[in-house]
N, C-alpha and C positions, 0 to 999 in steps of 0.2 A: 674060829674067826667068824665074825658076823659079816653079813653082806655089806653093811654100811662101812665097816672098816676096810673091806676089800675094795669097794668103790673109791674110798678116800685115798687108798694107796695107789690105785690105778690113776686117779686124777693127778696126784703128786708126780708120779713117774712120767705121765704123758706131758705134764706141764714142763718138767725139767728137760725132756727130750725136745719139746717144742722150742724152748729157749736155746738149747744147744745147737740144734740143726737148722731151725728156722724155715724149713720147707721139706716137702717129700714129693717123690715122683712115682708114677705108676704108668703102666702101658695099657692103653685102651684099644681094643680091637673092634673095628666096625666092618661089616660085610657090605661091600659095594654093590655087586650084583652077581647073579648066577645064571649062566647060559649053558644048558645041558650039564656036562660034567665039569665045565670050567667055572671056577668061582674066584672072584676077585675080592680080596680083603685088604684093609688098610690098618696099619698099627700106628697109633699116635701116642707119643710120650707126653703125658700131662704132668705139670708141676703145680703144686699147691703151696703157696706161701702161708706160713703160720704167723699171724701178727704177734708182737711181743705181749700185748695186753691179753691175748687168749692164753698163752703159756703161763703168764703170771696169775691170771684169774683162776686157772685150773689148780695151780699150786695153793693159792689162798683158799679156794673152795675145799680142797682136800684136807688142808690143815684145820679149817673150821669144822668140817665133818668129824675129824678125829677129836677135836677139843670138845665139841658139843656132845658127842657120844659119851665121852668120859664123865661129863657133868650130869648127864641124864640118866 
């Protein structure tokens, strides 16, 4: 499998997942301050919304890569 084909498949899968789920979350840990052996940290849960046009664009881009790779 060529690199272009793998990138195209990854784009298609990512686009489908983006359309199905619409958002993803992750935990971001920040260190507040440290005094001696005492360290305070804060964990924030961040959510990123994936617009529909990004998911659809990834699918279209992946399909175009697959089609253009076959013709070339």
